[in-house]
N, C-alpha and C positions, 0 to 999 in steps of 0.2 A: 550406446544407449538407443532405445527405440524412438522412432519418430514421434510416437504418441506422447512421450513424456519429455523429450528434450525440446526446449523452447525456441530453437533456432530454425523454424520453418522460414524459407526464403522464397521470394519471387524470382522470375527469370533474370531480372536485372541485379540480383544479389541483395535486395533490400529485405529486411526482416518483416514477416507478416504475423501479426498477433491473431491467435485463434479467437473466433467469436464465442461469446459466452451464451450458452443455449438453455440453461436452466434458469428461467426468469419469472418465477411467480413473485408475488409481493405480499408483505404483511400489510394489513389495513386495520385502522382503528375500529371500523364498524364491521369487520369480518367479511365484507362483500367479496373479497378475493378467495375466500375459503381458508385463509390463514389469518385468523383474528389476532390482534395484539393481546397477548396473555402473558402474565409473569410465569416463568418456569417452564414454558412450553418449548422454547427454542434454544438451540445450542450452536455456538459459533466455533467452527474449526478454522484455525489460523496458523500461519508461520510468522514468528517474530522477525525472520530474516526478510520477508517479502514486503515491499512497500505497499502493495495493494491491500494486503491484510493488515498491515500496521495501522492504516487509516481507521479500520473498523475497531481495532483495539483502543485507539485514542478516543474515538467518539463514544464507545461504550463506557469508558471511564469518565470522560467529561460530563456526560449526561447522568451519571450515577446509576447505570443499568447493570452493574455487576451482579446483583441479586435477582435480576429479571432475565437476563440472557447469560446462560453459563458459557464457559469457554474452555477449550483445550488447545494445546500447542503441539505441532508436529516436530519431529526431529529436523533440524536445519539441513542435514545431509540427505540429499535426494538421489536415488539411483534409478535404474530403468523401470523399477516398479512404482515409482512416484513417491509422494510424501508418505512417511511411515510414522506410526505411533510407537515410541520407545521411551522407556524411562531414561532420563539423563538430565544434565544441568539446564533447567529452564523449559523442559518438555517432559511429557509423560505418556503412559498408555491411555487409550481412549476410554474415558469413564462412562460413556453413554451406551455405546453399542459393543464395546470390546473389539472394534476393528483393529486389525494389524496394519492396514494400509488405507489411506483415504480413498483409494480406488473402490473399496467395498461400499462406501457411501454412495458413490456415483452409480455403481452397478445395482445397488438396492433400489435406487431411484429409477434408473433406466437400464434394464439388462442389456440393451443394444447400444449403450453409450460407447462412442469410439474416439472421443476427444481426449485432451489432456485433463488431468485431475488437478484442478486449480484451487488455490486458497485466495481469499476467504470464501467459505461457503456456509450456508445456514441450514441446520438440520431441524426438522419438526418431529418432536417426540411422539406426538399424537398420530400424525399421518405416517410416520415411519419412513420418511423420505427427505431429500433436500428440497428446500424452498427455492433457493437461488444460489448461483455462483457468480452473479453479475455484480462486481464490486461496487459500482456507483450506486446501485439501488439499496444496498445494505445500509450505508451510512445515512442516505436520505430518509429511508424508512425509520431508522432509529430516531432521527431528528424530528420527523413529522408525524409518524403514526404511533409512536410509543410515548407521547407527551404525558399521558396519565401516570406514567411510571418515572418520569424525570425527577431528579433530586430537586429540592427547593433551590432556586437561584441558578438553575442550569442555563447555559447560554443557548440562545436561539441561533443555531448554526445555518439555518436556511430560511431567513425571514422573507415573507412574501414580497416586500417592497424592494428587496435586493436580488431576487432570484434571477431576473434576466441578466443582470451584470455578473452575478456569480457563475451562471451557466456559460456566458460568453468568455470569461476569464478561464474557467475550467477547460473549455474546449481548446483554447490556445496552449495552455500549460500541458494538457494531456498530449497533444500532438507533438509539440516541440521539446518538452522536458520530460514528463513522466514516461512516455513511450519513446521519446527521442533518444534517451540514453541506451535503450535496448536496440533501437534502430542503428545506432553507432556500434554497439558492442557485438551484435550478431550479423552485421553486414558481411557479405562474402565477396564484395568487389570494392575496389578503391573508390569508384564513383559513388556507390551507395553510401559508403562510410563518410565520405567528405560532405555529401549532401546533408546527411543527418547531423554531423558535427557542426556544420555552419548554421543550420537552423536552430540547433540547441543553444549555441552561444549567442546568436542574435536574440533569442528569447530571454536568455539570462540577462543580457544587457538591457532589454526592455523592462524586465522585472526589477533590476537594480535601479533604474530611473524611477519607476513607479513607487518603489519602497523608500526612495529618498525623501518622499513628500508625505507619506502616510504610514502608519504603524502596521496596518493590515492590508491585505490585497483588495478587499472590497469594503467600502464604508469605514466606519470608525470602530468596528467590532470584529472579533474573531468569527469567521464563517467557514462553511464547507470549502471555500476556495483555499484557505490556509491549511485545512486538513489534507487537501489533495497535494499541495506543494511540499509540505514539510518532509514527508518520508523520503522523497527523492533528494532533497537538499541535505538531509542529515546523513545520507549514505554517499554523498558525492565524492568527498575527498578520500574516504576510506575504501571505496569500491569503484565507482564509475570513472574517476579520473585515471586510474591505472588499469584496472581489469577490463573496462570497456573502451579504453583509449580516448576518453573524453578529456584530453589533456592540454587544450589551448590555454586554459586557466583553471585555477582551483577555486573552490567556494570561498576560501579565506582571502582571495584576491579581489573580492567584491565587498567593499566596506558595508554597504547597506544590506545586501543579502546575507552576509555572514552574521551581522548583528541581529537581523530579523530571525535567523535560524536559532541563534543563541537565546533570543528573547523567548521563543516558544519552547526550546529545549529545557530551559530553566524552570518551566512549569511542570509539576509532577506528572500530569496526564500525558505529557510528551516525553520528557526525559526518562521517566521511570518505565516507560513502555518501549524504550529504545535499547535493544540488546545487541551491542557491537560484536560480541562473540558469535551469536547466531548469524548476524549479517555477514561477517567476514568468512566464517567457515562455510556458509552456504555458497556464496558466490565463488570463492577461490577453490572449493573442493567439489563443486558440482558441474563445472563446465570444462571438461578435460581438453576440448579442442582450443580453449583459450588459455588454460593453465594446466598443461599435461602433468606437471610435477605435483600439483595440488598443494604446493607450499603456501601457507597463509602468512602474509606479511605482518610484521609486528606493529608497524606504524599505520597512519601518522599520529603523532602526538598533537592533539588539539585542545585548547583551553576552553572547554564548554562553559566553565564557570566565570569567565571574564565578563565584566560589566558590559552591557549592550547599549545603554543610553537611549533606548527606544521610547522611554517614558515621555521624552520631550515632545513626541508627536501625538500625545494624547491617546484616547482609546482605552 
């Protein structure tokens, strides 16, 4: 596979290096950015397999933006050409531009683009280009700039009084957990792998202790911090534990983290947007140096419907 599309760029010490996201315009409620908040103008390209994109899918549904921001899903099997639009279970052809590959959206936006073609990314029908491929901005803008289109009773996922704490928690979770599983999985030296795994499980221990005392990561309500953590946790035992060798412990070995993840999963916005078929086929069939046979494991069997008991913590 080409370097441009295979995600395992590494530093000299064997540690994984994530590509910078370079298309970084923003939607604004007042239109000052040149990309005004308008219903029907924007289209979200996602993979249901990819945790960074899963967050945007969850937030779009939580806030009731399904009729405001249209969405299409790429094929979970990615090759050297990048993400593709094909008809299949849970994914389909591109309904907006008729692109065969997501690369076309990037090259339409920037003919000289040389990076990886990542999801999620947000397309502007009016400008005929991508607005952004910077995943943190997409969910924040949905929560703060599209408020005129939120469903009645939609949660405030990024309340001003909690933003400093949300940002601080997100920074720790991103470094050690969200990106940490990739740091472990794509390390090419023993030292880099062990450094990543130790940091990952130290942070999971920190999260276990934090969630023993409160239902959500920040405050007494669901926030952006929970949206950031959930997609990694829901994939942990099915993919990261084995495929990325993050196997000191499983998610189910953490009573509070496992209950917290079930608490969220049992809500339709989270559980119904989690596609384990896409998740497992993507990871096990797309990284040939990690799984050269491309065999997709049948397990694990997890009881996502088991009572979680988190109601006792309020929220």
